[in-house]
mmCIF file as gemmi writes it, N, C-alpha and C atoms, coordinates in Angstrom:
data_model
loop_
_atom_site.group_PDB
_atom_site.id
_atom_site.type_symbol
_atom_site.label_atom_id
_atom_site.label_alt_id
_atom_site.label_comp_id
_atom_site.label_asym_id
_atom_site.label_entity_id
_atom_site.label_seq_id
_atom_site.pdbx_PDB_ins_code
_atom_site.Cartn_x
_atom_site.Cartn_y
_atom_site.Cartn_z
_atom_site.occupancy
_atom_site.B_iso_or_equiv
_atom_site.pdbx_formal_charge
_atom_site.auth_seq_id
_atom_site.auth_asym_id
_atom_site.pdbx_PDB_model_num
ATOM 1 N N . MET Axp A 1 ? -6.361 -13.017 -2.859 1 0 ? 1 A 1
ATOM 2 C CA . MET Axp A 1 ? -6.461 -11.318 -3.009 1 0 ? 1 A 1
ATOM 3 C C . MET Axp A 1 ? -7.037 -11.157 -4.288 1 0 ? 1 A 1
ATOM 4 N N . SER Axp A 2 ? -8.058 -9.894 -4.366 1 0 ? 2 A 1
ATOM 5 C CA . SER Axp A 2 ? -8.403 -9.299 -5.154 1 0 ? 2 A 1
ATOM 6 C C . SER Axp A 2 ? -8.012 -8.893 -6.555 1 0 ? 2 A 1
ATOM 7 N N . SER Axp A 3 ? -8.393 -8.535 -7.343 1 0 ? 3 A 1
ATOM 8 C CA . SER Axp A 3 ? -8.156 -8.127 -8.139 1 0 ? 3 A 1
ATOM 9 C C . SER Axp A 3 ? -6.97 -6.506 -7.924 1 0 ? 3 A 1
ATOM 10 N N . ASP Axp A 4 ? -7.875 -5.694 -6.84 1 0 ? 4 A 1
ATOM 11 C CA . ASP Axp A 4 ? -7.049 -4.206 -6.671 1 0 ? 4 A 1
ATOM 12 C C . ASP Axp A 4 ? -6.02 -4.635 -6.176 1 0 ? 4 A 1
ATOM 13 N N . THR Axp A 5 ? -5.319 -4.832 -6.351 1 0 ? 5 A 1
ATOM 14 C CA . THR Axp A 5 ? -3.766 -4.411 -5.659 1 0 ? 5 A 1
ATOM 15 C C . THR Axp A 5 ? -3.355 -3.134 -4.903 1 0 ? 5 A 1
ATOM 16 N N . ILE Axp A 6 ? -4.122 -2.435 -5.604 1 0 ? 6 A 1
ATOM 17 C CA . ILE Axp A 6 ? -3.457 -0.735 -4.555 1 0 ? 6 A 1
ATOM 18 C C . ILE Axp A 6 ? -4.445 -1.05 -3.002 1 0 ? 6 A 1
ATOM 19 N N . ALA Axp A 7 ? -5.277 -1.767 -3.325 1 0 ? 7 A 1
ATOM 20 C CA . ALA Axp A 7 ? -6.351 -1.586 -2.049 1 0 ? 7 A 1
ATOM 21 C C . ALA Axp A 7 ? -5.951 -3.239 -1.276 1 0 ? 7 A 1
ATOM 22 N N . ASP Axp A 8 ? -5.58 -3.934 -1.661 1 0 ? 8 A 1
ATOM 23 C CA . ASP Axp A 8 ? -4.795 -5.197 -1.228 1 0 ? 8 A 1
ATOM 24 C C . ASP Axp A 8 ? -3.544 -4.952 0.34 1 0 ? 8 A 1
ATOM 25 N N . ILE Axp A 9 ? -2.298 -3.352 -0.659 1 0 ? 9 A 1
ATOM 26 C CA . ILE Axp A 9 ? -1.812 -3.256 0.119 1 0 ? 9 A 1
ATOM 27 C C . ILE Axp A 9 ? -1.896 -2.349 1.262 1 0 ? 9 A 1
ATOM 28 N N . ILE Axp A 10 ? -2.997 -1.206 1.391 1 0 ? 10 A 1
ATOM 29 C CA . ILE Axp A 10 ? -2.956 -0.517 1.836 1 0 ? 10 A 1
ATOM 30 C C . ILE Axp A 10 ? -3.508 -1.063 3.234 1 0 ? 10 A 1
ATOM 31 N N . THR Axp A 11 ? -4.219 -2.167 2.537 1 0 ? 11 A 1
ATOM 32 C CA . THR Axp A 11 ? -5.469 -3.227 3.834 1 0 ? 11 A 1
ATOM 33 C C . THR Axp A 11 ? -4.328 -3.343 4.354 1 0 ? 11 A 1
ATOM 34 N N . SER Axp A 12 ? -3.155 -4.552 3.674 1 0 ? 12 A 1
ATOM 35 C CA . SER Axp A 12 ? -3.064 -5.318 4.043 1 0 ? 12 A 1
ATOM 36 C C . SER Axp A 12 ? -1.624 -4.659 5.423 1 0 ? 12 A 1
ATOM 37 N N . ILE Axp A 13 ? -1.429 -3.373 5.267 1 0 ? 13 A 1
ATOM 38 C CA . ILE Axp A 13 ? -0.069 -1.972 6.077 1 0 ? 13 A 1
ATOM 39 C C . ILE Axp A 13 ? -1.336 -1.951 7.853 1 0 ? 13 A 1
ATOM 40 N N . ARG Axp A 14 ? -2.19 -1.866 6.652 1 0 ? 14 A 1
ATOM 41 C CA . ARG Axp A 14 ? -3.045 -0.858 7.724 1 0 ? 14 A 1
ATOM 42 C C . ARG Axp A 14 ? -3.823 -1.773 9.251 1 0 ? 14 A 1
ATOM 43 N N . ASN Axp A 15 ? -3.713 -2.755 8.599 1 0 ? 15 A 1
ATOM 44 C CA . ASN Axp A 15 ? -4.691 -4.311 9.72 1 0 ? 15 A 1
ATOM 45 C C . ASN Axp A 15 ? -3.27 -4.453 10.758 1 0 ? 15 A 1
ATOM 46 N N . ALA Axp A 16 ? -1.877 -4.77 9.804 1 0 ? 16 A 1
ATOM 47 C CA . ALA Axp A 16 ? -1.094 -4.995 10.596 1 0 ? 16 A 1
ATOM 48 C C . ALA Axp A 16 ? -0.271 -4.367 11.324 1 0 ? 16 A 1
ATOM 49 N N . ASP Axp A 17 ? -0.44 -2.75 11.013 1 0 ? 17 A 1
ATOM 50 C CA . ASP Axp A 17 ? -0.267 -1.613 12.226 1 0 ? 17 A 1
ATOM 51 C C . ASP Axp A 17 ? -1.457 -1.427 13.068 1 0 ? 17 A 1
ATOM 52 N N . MET Axp A 18 ? -3.106 -1.6 13.305 1 0 ? 18 A 1
ATOM 53 C CA . MET Axp A 18 ? -3.598 -1.504 13.956 1 0 ? 18 A 1
ATOM 54 C C . MET Axp A 18 ? -3.898 -2.448 15.006 1 0 ? 18 A 1
ATOM 55 N N . TYR Axp A 19 ? -2.924 -4.127 14.373 1 0 ? 19 A 1
ATOM 56 C CA . TYR Axp A 19 ? -2.515 -5.084 15.297 1 0 ? 19 A 1
ATOM 57 C C . TYR Axp A 19 ? -1.016 -5.453 16.223 1 0 ? 19 A 1
ATOM 58 N N . ARG Axp A 20 ? -0.84 -4.63 16.008 1 0 ? 20 A 1
ATOM 59 C CA . ARG Axp A 20 ? 0.493 -3.804 16.308 1 0 ? 20 A 1
ATOM 60 C C . ARG Axp A 20 ? 1.555 -5.191 15.683 1 0 ? 20 A 1
ATOM 61 N N . LYS Axp A 21 ? 0.839 -5.504 14.511 1 0 ? 21 A 1
ATOM 62 C CA . LYS Axp A 21 ? 2.199 -6.624 14.381 1 0 ? 21 A 1
ATOM 63 C C . LYS Axp A 21 ? 3.362 -5.43 13.267 1 0 ? 21 A 1
ATOM 64 N N . SER Axp A 22 ? 4.827 -6.557 13.764 1 0 ? 22 A 1
ATOM 65 C CA . SER Axp A 22 ? 5.619 -5.782 12.887 1 0 ? 22 A 1
ATOM 66 C C . SER Axp A 22 ? 5.859 -6.178 11.799 1 0 ? 22 A 1
ATOM 67 N N . VAL Axp A 23 ? 5.441 -6.658 10.781 1 0 ? 23 A 1
ATOM 68 C CA . VAL Axp A 23 ? 6.067 -7.61 9.797 1 0 ? 23 A 1
ATOM 69 C C . VAL Axp A 23 ? 4.951 -7.444 8.898 1 0 ? 23 A 1
ATOM 70 N N . VAL Axp A 24 ? 4.33 -7.172 7.268 1 0 ? 24 A 1
ATOM 71 C CA . VAL Axp A 24 ? 3.869 -8.096 6.67 1 0 ? 24 A 1
ATOM 72 C C . VAL Axp A 24 ? 4.189 -8.111 5.721 1 0 ? 24 A 1
ATOM 73 N N . ARG Axp A 25 ? 3.653 -9.421 5.251 1 0 ? 25 A 1
ATOM 74 C CA . ARG Axp A 25 ? 3.96 -9.913 2.973 1 0 ? 25 A 1
ATOM 75 C C . ARG Axp A 25 ? 2.406 -9.321 2.998 1 0 ? 25 A 1
ATOM 76 N N . VAL Axp A 26 ? 3.087 -8.926 1.436 1 0 ? 26 A 1
ATOM 77 C CA . VAL Axp A 26 ? 2.404 -8.561 0.094 1 0 ? 26 A 1
ATOM 78 C C . VAL Axp A 26 ? 2.583 -8.445 -0.619 1 0 ? 26 A 1
ATOM 79 N N . ALA Axp A 27 ? 2.048 -9.364 -2.054 1 0 ? 27 A 1
ATOM 80 C CA . ALA Axp A 27 ? 2.548 -9.501 -3.401 1 0 ? 27 A 1
ATOM 81 C C . ALA Axp A 27 ? 3.153 -8.891 -3.895 1 0 ? 27 A 1
ATOM 82 N N . SER Axp A 28 ? 4.166 -9.367 -4.637 1 0 ? 28 A 1
ATOM 83 C CA . SER Axp A 28 ? 5.385 -8.351 -5.391 1 0 ? 28 A 1
ATOM 84 C C . SER Axp A 28 ? 5.078 -8.298 -7.098 1 0 ? 28 A 1
ATOM 85 N N . THR Axp A 29 ? 4.898 -7.104 -6.827 1 0 ? 29 A 1
ATOM 86 C CA . THR Axp A 29 ? 4.013 -6.508 -8.661 1 0 ? 29 A 1
ATOM 87 C C . THR Axp A 29 ? 4.924 -4.679 -8.606 1 0 ? 29 A 1
ATOM 88 N N . ASN Axp A 30 ? 4.622 -4.661 -10.027 1 0 ? 30 A 1
ATOM 89 C CA . ASN Axp A 30 ? 5.232 -3.415 -10.057 1 0 ? 30 A 1
ATOM 90 C C . ASN Axp A 30 ? 4.769 -1.78 -9.664 1 0 ? 30 A 1
ATOM 91 N N . ILE Axp A 31 ? 3.346 -2.32 -9.952 1 0 ? 31 A 1
ATOM 92 C CA . ILE Axp A 31 ? 2.795 -0.983 -8.513 1 0 ? 31 A 1
ATOM 93 C C . ILE Axp A 31 ? 3.41 -1.172 -7.069 1 0 ? 31 A 1
ATOM 94 N N . SER Axp A 32 ? 3.362 -2.89 -6.374 1 0 ? 32 A 1
ATOM 95 C CA . SER Axp A 32 ? 3.564 -2.74 -4.536 1 0 ? 32 A 1
ATOM 96 C C . SER Axp A 32 ? 4.996 -2.385 -4.78 1 0 ? 32 A 1
ATOM 97 N N . GLN Axp A 33 ? 5.975 -2.504 -5.46 1 0 ? 33 A 1
ATOM 98 C CA . GLN Axp A 33 ? 6.98 -2.519 -5.627 1 0 ? 33 A 1
ATOM 99 C C . GLN Axp A 33 ? 7.047 -0.959 -5.538 1 0 ? 33 A 1
ATOM 100 N N . SER Axp A 34 ? 6.61 -0.265 -6.144 1 0 ? 34 A 1
ATOM 101 C CA . SER Axp A 34 ? 6.661 1.422 -6.253 1 0 ? 34 A 1
ATOM 102 C C . SER Axp A 34 ? 5.815 1.704 -4.973 1 0 ? 34 A 1
ATOM 103 N N . ILE Axp A 35 ? 4.522 1.342 -4.596 1 0 ? 35 A 1
ATOM 104 C CA . ILE Axp A 35 ? 4.128 2.044 -2.946 1 0 ? 35 A 1
ATOM 105 C C . ILE Axp A 35 ? 5.178 1.825 -2.453 1 0 ? 35 A 1
ATOM 106 N N . VAL Axp A 36 ? 5.763 0.935 -1.79 1 0 ? 36 A 1
ATOM 107 C CA . VAL Axp A 36 ? 6.513 0.566 -0.727 1 0 ? 36 A 1
ATOM 108 C C . VAL Axp A 36 ? 7.885 1.004 -1.067 1 0 ? 36 A 1
ATOM 109 N N . LYS Axp A 37 ? 8.276 1.575 -1.555 1 0 ? 37 A 1
ATOM 110 C CA . LYS Axp A 37 ? 9.155 2.391 -2.575 1 0 ? 37 A 1
ATOM 111 C C . LYS Axp A 37 ? 9.133 4.034 -1.901 1 0 ? 37 A 1
ATOM 112 N N . ILE Axp A 38 ? 7.982 4.441 -1.934 1 0 ? 38 A 1
ATOM 113 C CA . ILE Axp A 38 ? 7.372 5.871 -1.372 1 0 ? 38 A 1
ATOM 114 C C . ILE Axp A 38 ? 7.28 5.423 0.262 1 0 ? 38 A 1
ATOM 115 N N . LEU Axp A 39 ? 6.784 4.3 0.511 1 0 ? 39 A 1
ATOM 116 C CA . LEU Axp A 39 ? 6.335 4.363 2.027 1 0 ? 39 A 1
ATOM 117 C C . LEU Axp A 39 ? 7.355 4.234 2.756 1 0 ? 39 A 1
ATOM 118 N N . LEU Axp A 40 ? 8.565 3.611 2.327 1 0 ? 40 A 1
ATOM 119 C CA . LEU Axp A 40 ? 9.637 3.622 2.639 1 0 ? 40 A 1
ATOM 120 C C . LEU Axp A 40 ? 10.879 4.972 3.009 1 0 ? 40 A 1
ATOM 121 N N . ARG Axp A 41 ? 10.573 5.444 1.998 1 0 ? 41 A 1
ATOM 122 C CA . ARG Axp A 41 ? 11.282 6.956 2.048 1 0 ? 41 A 1
ATOM 123 C C . ARG Axp A 41 ? 10.217 7.7 2.796 1 0 ? 41 A 1
ATOM 124 N N . GLU Axp A 42 ? 8.998 7.78 2.933 1 0 ? 42 A 1
ATOM 125 C CA . GLU Axp A 42 ? 7.977 8.765 4.059 1 0 ? 42 A 1
ATOM 126 C C . GLU Axp A 42 ? 8.147 8.433 5.402 1 0 ? 42 A 1
ATOM 127 N N . GLY Axp A 43 ? 8.92 7.505 5.234 1 0 ? 43 A 1
ATOM 128 C CA . GLY Axp A 43 ? 9.381 6.535 6.942 1 0 ? 43 A 1
ATOM 129 C C . GLY Axp A 43 ? 7.885 5.731 7.445 1 0 ? 43 A 1
ATOM 130 N N . PHE Axp A 44 ? 6.993 5.45 6.946 1 0 ? 44 A 1
ATOM 131 C CA . PHE Axp A 44 ? 5.918 4.398 7.668 1 0 ? 44 A 1
ATOM 132 C C . PHE Axp A 44 ? 6.727 2.762 7.506 1 0 ? 44 A 1
ATOM 133 N N . ILE Axp A 45 ? 7.513 2.463 6.873 1 0 ? 45 A 1
ATOM 134 C CA . ILE Axp A 45 ? 7.718 0.76 6.588 1 0 ? 45 A 1
ATOM 135 C C . ILE Axp A 45 ? 9.612 1.431 6.821 1 0 ? 45 A 1
ATOM 136 N N . GLU Axp A 46 ? 9.534 0.61 7.978 1 0 ? 46 A 1
ATOM 137 C CA . GLU Axp A 46 ? 11.525 0.367 8.334 1 0 ? 46 A 1
ATOM 138 C C . GLU Axp A 46 ? 12.441 -0.583 7.29 1 0 ? 46 A 1
ATOM 139 N N . ASN Axp A 47 ? 11.855 -1.888 6.893 1 0 ? 47 A 1
ATOM 140 C CA . ASN Axp A 47 ? 12.173 -2.04 5.979 1 0 ? 47 A 1
ATOM 141 C C . ASN Axp A 47 ? 12.092 -3.182 4.392 1 0 ? 47 A 1
ATOM 142 N N . VAL Axp A 48 ? 12.609 -3.299 3.923 1 0 ? 48 A 1
ATOM 143 C CA . VAL Axp A 48 ? 11.442 -4.455 3.279 1 0 ? 48 A 1
ATOM 144 C C . VAL Axp A 48 ? 13.023 -5.229 2.371 1 0 ? 48 A 1
ATOM 145 N N . ARG Axp A 49 ? 12.858 -6.051 2.694 1 0 ? 49 A 1
ATOM 146 C CA . ARG Axp A 49 ? 13.019 -8.111 1.852 1 0 ? 49 A 1
ATOM 147 C C . ARG Axp A 49 ? 12.002 -8.378 0.918 1 0 ? 49 A 1
ATOM 148 N N . LYS Axp A 50 ? 12.544 -9.066 0.113 1 0 ? 50 A 1
ATOM 149 C CA . LYS Axp A 50 ? 12.083 -9.792 -1.295 1 0 ? 50 A 1
ATOM 150 C C . LYS Axp A 50 ? 12.746 -11.022 -0.576 1 0 ? 50 A 1
ATOM 151 N N . HIS Axp A 51 ? 11.414 -12.297 -1.032 1 0 ? 51 A 1
ATOM 152 C CA . HIS Axp A 51 ? 11.058 -13.054 -0.394 1 0 ? 51 A 1
ATOM 153 C C . HIS Axp A 51 ? 10.377 -14.024 -1.59 1 0 ? 51 A 1
ATOM 154 N N . ARG Axp A 52 ? 11.15 -15.4 -1.765 1 0 ? 52 A 1
ATOM 155 C CA . ARG Axp A 52 ? 10.11 -16.165 -2.366 1 0 ? 52 A 1
ATOM 156 C C . ARG Axp A 52 ? 9.577 -17.191 -2.485 1 0 ? 52 A 1
ATOM 157 N N . GLU Axp A 53 ? 8.496 -17.726 -2.285 1 0 ? 53 A 1
ATOM 158 C CA . GLU Axp A 53 ? 7.787 -18.518 -1.238 1 0 ? 53 A 1
ATOM 159 C C . GLU Axp A 53 ? 6.71 -19.65 -2.69 1 0 ? 53 A 1
ATOM 160 N N . ASN Axp A 54 ? 6.952 -20.659 -3.416 1 0 ? 54 A 1
ATOM 161 C CA . ASN Axp A 54 ? 6.695 -21.705 -4.096 1 0 ? 54 A 1
ATOM 162 C C . ASN Axp A 54 ? 6.053 -21.08 -5.437 1 0 ? 54 A 1
ATOM 163 N N . ASN Axp A 55 ? 7.063 -20.171 -6.074 1 0 ? 55 A 1
ATOM 164 C CA . ASN Axp A 55 ? 7.318 -19.801 -7.511 1 0 ? 55 A 1
ATOM 165 C C . ASN Axp A 55 ? 6.591 -18.326 -7.048 1 0 ? 55 A 1
ATOM 166 N N . LYS Axp A 56 ? 6.443 -18.176 -6.044 1 0 ? 56 A 1
ATOM 167 C CA . LYS Axp A 56 ? 5.654 -16.531 -6.318 1 0 ? 56 A 1
ATOM 168 C C . LYS Axp A 56 ? 6.456 -15.886 -5.116 1 0 ? 56 A 1
ATOM 169 N N . ASP Axp A 57 ? 6.626 -14.594 -5.357 1 0 ? 57 A 1
ATOM 170 C CA . ASP Axp A 57 ? 7.361 -13.755 -5.317 1 0 ? 57 A 1
ATOM 171 C C . ASP Axp A 57 ? 6.39 -12.754 -4.168 1 0 ? 57 A 1
ATOM 172 N N . PHE Axp A 58 ? 7.162 -12.378 -3.228 1 0 ? 58 A 1
ATOM 173 C CA . PHE Axp A 58 ? 6.496 -11.385 -2.254 1 0 ? 58 A 1
ATOM 174 C C . PHE Axp A 58 ? 7.398 -10.246 -1.606 1 0 ? 58 A 1
ATOM 175 N N . LEU Axp A 59 ? 6.763 -8.869 -0.776 1 0 ? 59 A 1
ATOM 176 C CA . LEU Axp A 59 ? 7.477 -7.816 -0.386 1 0 ? 59 A 1
ATOM 177 C C . LEU Axp A 59 ? 6.941 -8.368 1.033 1 0 ? 59 A 1
ATOM 178 N N . VAL Axp A 60 ? 8.318 -8.316 2.038 1 0 ? 60 A 1
ATOM 179 C CA . VAL Axp A 60 ? 8.245 -7.989 3.496 1 0 ? 60 A 1
ATOM 180 C C . VAL Axp A 60 ? 8.333 -7.278 3.712 1 0 ? 60 A 1
ATOM 181 N N . LEU Axp A 61 ? 7.402 -6.758 4.55 1 0 ? 61 A 1
ATOM 182 C CA . LEU Axp A 61 ? 7.582 -5.373 4.873 1 0 ? 61 A 1
ATOM 183 C C . LEU Axp A 61 ? 7.712 -5.072 6.287 1 0 ? 61 A 1
ATOM 184 N N . THR Axp A 62 ? 8.641 -4.404 6.802 1 0 ? 62 A 1
ATOM 185 C CA . THR Axp A 62 ? 9.073 -3.94 8.406 1 0 ? 62 A 1
ATOM 186 C C . THR Axp A 62 ? 8.237 -2.761 8.584 1 0 ? 62 A 1
ATOM 187 N N . LEU Axp A 63 ? 7.021 -2.434 9.262 1 0 ? 63 A 1
ATOM 188 C CA . LEU Axp A 63 ? 6.303 -1.387 10.12 1 0 ? 63 A 1
ATOM 189 C C . LEU Axp A 63 ? 7.528 -0.775 11.029 1 0 ? 63 A 1
ATOM 190 N N . ARG Axp A 64 ? 7.467 0.432 11.226 1 0 ? 64 A 1
ATOM 191 C CA . ARG Axp A 64 ? 7.744 1.583 11.827 1 0 ? 64 A 1
ATOM 192 C C . ARG Axp A 64 ? 6.817 1.679 12.287 1 0 ? 64 A 1
ATOM 193 N N . HIS Axp A 65 ? 6.896 1.23 14.09 1 0 ? 65 A 1
ATOM 194 C CA . HIS Axp A 65 ? 5.755 1.978 15.387 1 0 ? 65 A 1
ATOM 195 C C . HIS Axp A 65 ? 6.002 2.513 16.065 1 0 ? 65 A 1
ATOM 196 N N . ARG Axp A 66 ? 4.716 3.395 16.721 1 0 ? 66 A 1
ATOM 197 C CA . ARG Axp A 66 ? 5.626 4.172 17.654 1 0 ? 66 A 1
ATOM 198 C C . ARG Axp A 66 ? 6.032 3.868 18.525 1 0 ? 66 A 1
ATOM 199 N N . ARG Axp A 67 ? 6.932 4.371 19.23 1 0 ? 67 A 1
ATOM 200 C CA . ARG Axp A 67 ? 7.414 4.312 20.29 1 0 ? 67 A 1
ATOM 201 C C . ARG Axp A 67 ? 6.635 4.233 21.648 1 0 ? 67 A 1
ATOM 202 N N . ASN Axp A 68 ? 5.93 4.382 22.183 1 0 ? 68 A 1
ATOM 203 C CA . ASN Axp A 68 ? 4.407 4.773 23.597 1 0 ? 68 A 1
ATOM 204 C C . ASN Axp A 68 ? 4.066 3.759 22.978 1 0 ? 68 A 1
ATOM 205 N N . ARG Axp A 69 ? 4.007 2.628 23.861 1 0 ? 69 A 1
ATOM 206 C CA . ARG Axp A 69 ? 2.861 0.976 23.464 1 0 ? 69 A 1
ATOM 207 C C . ARG Axp A 69 ? 1.92 1.244 24.525 1 0 ? 69 A 1
ATOM 208 N N . LYS Axp A 70 ? 2.004 1.939 25.411 1 0 ? 70 A 1
ATOM 209 C CA . LYS Axp A 70 ? 1.384 1.813 26.836 1 0 ? 70 A 1
ATOM 210 C C . LYS Axp A 70 ? 0.091 2.715 26.856 1 0 ? 70 A 1
ATOM 211 N N . ARG Axp A 71 ? -0.058 3.549 25.858 1 0 ? 71 A 1
ATOM 212 C CA . ARG Axp A 71 ? -1.256 4.559 25.458 1 0 ? 71 A 1
ATOM 213 C C . ARG Axp A 71 ? -2.205 3.31 24.917 1 0 ? 71 A 1
ATOM 214 N N . THR Axp A 72 ? -4.015 4.048 24.61 1 0 ? 72 A 1
ATOM 215 C CA . THR Axp A 72 ? -4.491 2.692 23.901 1 0 ? 72 A 1
ATOM 216 C C . THR Axp A 72 ? -4.11 3.119 22.427 1 0 ? 72 A 1
ATOM 217 N N . TYR Axp A 73 ? -4.372 2.331 21.513 1 0 ? 73 A 1
ATOM 218 C CA . TYR Axp A 73 ? -4.049 2.383 20.311 1 0 ? 73 A 1
ATOM 219 C C . TYR Axp A 73 ? -5.358 3.483 19.043 1 0 ? 73 A 1
ATOM 220 N N . ARG Axp A 74 ? -4.311 4.023 18.616 1 0 ? 74 A 1
ATOM 221 C CA . ARG Axp A 74 ? -4.839 5.319 17.926 1 0 ? 74 A 1
ATOM 222 C C . ARG Axp A 74 ? -4.142 5.13 16.378 1 0 ? 74 A 1
ATOM 223 N N . ASN Axp A 75 ? -4.525 4.936 15.623 1 0 ? 75 A 1
ATOM 224 C CA . ASN Axp A 75 ? -4.448 4.741 14.045 1 0 ? 75 A 1
ATOM 225 C C . ASN Axp A 75 ? -3.197 5.852 13.361 1 0 ? 75 A 1
ATOM 226 N N . LEU Axp A 76 ? -1.944 5.518 13.569 1 0 ? 76 A 1
ATOM 227 C CA . LEU Axp A 76 ? -1.328 7.007 13.259 1 0 ? 76 A 1
ATOM 228 C C . LEU Axp A 76 ? -1.249 6.702 11.233 1 0 ? 76 A 1
ATOM 229 N N . LEU Axp A 77 ? -1.303 5.514 11.42 1 0 ? 77 A 1
ATOM 230 C CA . LEU Axp A 77 ? -0.76 4.973 9.894 1 0 ? 77 A 1
ATOM 231 C C . LEU Axp A 77 ? -2.533 5.399 8.303 1 0 ? 77 A 1
ATOM 232 N N . ASN Axp A 78 ? -2.167 6.604 8.971 1 0 ? 78 A 1
ATOM 233 C CA . ASN Axp A 78 ? -3.755 6.797 8.16 1 0 ? 78 A 1
ATOM 234 C C . ASN Axp A 78 ? -3.773 7.392 6.495 1 0 ? 78 A 1
ATOM 235 N N . LEU Axp A 79 ? -3.898 5.45 6.023 1 0 ? 79 A 1
ATOM 236 C CA . LEU Axp A 79 ? -3.519 5.274 4.264 1 0 ? 79 A 1
ATOM 237 C C . LEU Axp A 79 ? -4.747 5.061 4.14 1 0 ? 79 A 1
ATOM 238 N N . LYS Axp A 80 ? -5.488 5.926 2.613 1 0 ? 80 A 1
ATOM 239 C CA . LYS Axp A 80 ? -6.73 5.471 2.121 1 0 ? 80 A 1
ATOM 240 C C . LYS Axp A 80 ? -6.453 6.496 0.309 1 0 ? 80 A 1
ATOM 241 N N . ARG Axp A 81 ? -7.069 5.462 -0.184 1 0 ? 81 A 1
ATOM 242 C CA . ARG Axp A 81 ? -6.938 5.274 -1.631 1 0 ? 81 A 1
ATOM 243 C C . ARG Axp A 81 ? -7.664 6.028 -2.376 1 0 ? 81 A 1
ATOM 244 N N . ILE Axp A 82 ? -6.781 6.831 -3.032 1 0 ? 82 A 1
ATOM 245 C CA . ILE Axp A 82 ? -7.838 7.846 -4.067 1 0 ? 82 A 1
ATOM 246 C C . ILE Axp A 82 ? -7.868 8.047 -5.372 1 0 ? 82 A 1
ATOM 247 N N . SER Axp A 83 ? -9.27 7.468 -5.46 1 0 ? 83 A 1
ATOM 248 C CA . SER Axp A 83 ? -9.38 6.827 -6.806 1 0 ? 83 A 1
ATOM 249 C C . SER Axp A 83 ? -9.142 8.116 -7.391 1 0 ? 83 A 1
ATOM 250 N N . GLN Axp A 84 ? -8.497 7.711 -9.181 1 0 ? 84 A 1
ATOM 251 C CA . GLN Axp A 84 ? -8.567 8.674 -10.413 1 0 ? 84 A 1
ATOM 252 C C . GLN Axp A 84 ? -10.056 9.113 -10.787 1 0 ? 84 A 1
ATOM 253 N N . PRO Axp A 85 ? -10.301 9.95 -11.694 1 0 ? 85 A 1
ATOM 254 C CA . PRO Axp A 85 ? -11.72 9.978 -12.521 1 0 ? 85 A 1
ATOM 255 C C . PRO Axp A 85 ? -11.028 9.123 -13.36 1 0 ? 85 A 1
ATOM 256 N N . CYS Axp A 86 ? -13.03 8.768 -13.887 1 0 ? 86 A 1
ATOM 257 C CA . CYS Axp A 86 ? -12.875 7.608 -15.066 1 0 ? 86 A 1
ATOM 258 C C . CYS Axp A 86 ? -12.487 8.07 -15.813 1 0 ? 86 A 1
ATOM 259 N N . HIS Axp A 87 ? -12.082 7.31 -17.185 1 0 ? 87 A 1
ATOM 260 C CA . HIS Axp A 87 ? -11.618 8.038 -18.282 1 0 ? 87 A 1
ATOM 261 C C . HIS Axp A 87 ? -13.278 7.751 -18.769 1 0 ? 87 A 1
ATOM 262 N N . VAL Axp A 88 ? -13.689 9.488 -19.762 1 0 ? 88 A 1
ATOM 263 C CA . VAL Axp A 88 ? -14.654 9.448 -20.741 1 0 ? 88 A 1
ATOM 264 C C . VAL Axp A 88 ? -14.662 9.861 -21.523 1 0 ? 88 A 1
ATOM 265 N N . SER Axp A 89 ? -15.259 8.8 -22.1 1 0 ? 89 A 1
ATOM 266 C CA . SER Axp A 89 ? -14.868 8.587 -24.182 1 0 ? 89 A 1
ATOM 267 C C . SER Axp A 89 ? -15.782 9.654 -24.317 1 0 ? 89 A 1
ATOM 268 N N . ARG Axp A 90 ? -15.208 10.655 -25.165 1 0 ? 90 A 1
ATOM 269 C CA . ARG Axp A 90 ? -15.421 11.899 -26.533 1 0 ? 90 A 1
ATOM 270 C C . ARG Axp A 90 ? -16.364 11.278 -27.538 1 0 ? 90 A 1
ATOM 271 N N . SER Axp A 91 ? -17.462 12.199 -28.183 1 0 ? 91 A 1
ATOM 272 C CA . SER Axp A 91 ? -17.93 11.917 -29.17 1 0 ? 91 A 1
ATOM 273 C C . SER Axp A 91 ? -17.005 12.319 -30.29 1 0 ? 91 A 1
ATOM 274 N N . SER Axp A 92 ? -16.61 11.782 -31.251 1 0 ? 92 A 1
ATOM 275 C CA . SER Axp A 92 ? -16.238 12.275 -32.265 1 0 ? 92 A 1
ATOM 276 C C . SER Axp A 92 ? -16.156 13.464 -33.37 1 0 ? 92 A 1
ATOM 277 N N . THR Axp A 93 ? -17.696 14.003 -33.218 1 0 ? 93 A 1
ATOM 278 C CA . THR Axp A 93 ? -18.278 15.086 -33.741 1 0 ? 93 A 1
ATOM 279 C C . THR Axp A 93 ? -17.999 16.34 -32.469 1 0 ? 93 A 1
ATOM 280 N N . ALA Axp A 94 ? -18.108 16.237 -31.667 1 0 ? 94 A 1
ATOM 281 C CA . ALA Axp A 94 ? -17.645 16.937 -30.935 1 0 ? 94 A 1
ATOM 282 C C . ALA Axp A 94 ? -16.308 17.635 -30.466 1 0 ? 94 A 1
ATOM 283 N N . HIS Axp A 95 ? -16.623 19.106 -30.617 1 0 ? 95 A 1
ATOM 284 C CA . HIS Axp A 95 ? -15.781 19.584 -30.404 1 0 ? 95 A 1
ATOM 285 C C . HIS Axp A 95 ? -15.156 20.727 -29.127 1 0 ? 95 A 1
ATOM 286 N N . TYR Axp A 96 ? -13.466 20.205 -28.989 1 0 ? 96 A 1
ATOM 287 C CA . TYR Axp A 96 ? -13.568 20.536 -27.322 1 0 ? 96 A 1
ATOM 288 C C . TYR Axp A 96 ? -12.653 21.431 -27.496 1 0 ? 96 A 1
ATOM 289 N N . PRO Axp A 97 ? -12.505 22.945 -26.954 1 0 ? 97 A 1
ATOM 290 C CA . PRO Axp A 97 ? -11.209 23.492 -27.284 1 0 ? 97 A 1
ATOM 291 C C . PRO Axp A 97 ? -9.904 23.113 -26.234 1 0 ? 97 A 1
ATOM 292 N N . LEU Axp A 98 ? -8.845 23.804 -26.896 1 0 ? 98 A 1
ATOM 293 C CA . LEU Axp A 98 ? -7.074 22.869 -26.183 1 0 ? 98 A 1
ATOM 294 C C . LEU Axp A 98 ? -6.956 23.439 -25.29 1 0 ? 98 A 1
């Protein structure tokens, strides 16, 4: 996995959904647990359980899939990462209104 935890989670879930996998495993971190809670609350994930393997913690997610599987695949799970604006350093001599 790369150092971008949020992108890793979103990509793992999106790929599992695209290939109609019912379970996906992601690394368990504070940020991943927070994201998973939101996805669970919003109904994208059916179930979450913690799993430990080789002294590493994982979250095992059960995805909620569409009922009608006879149609051609259409990605209903439209997850995207929206970046926050970067921090801009301000000069100590500049005056900014409050």
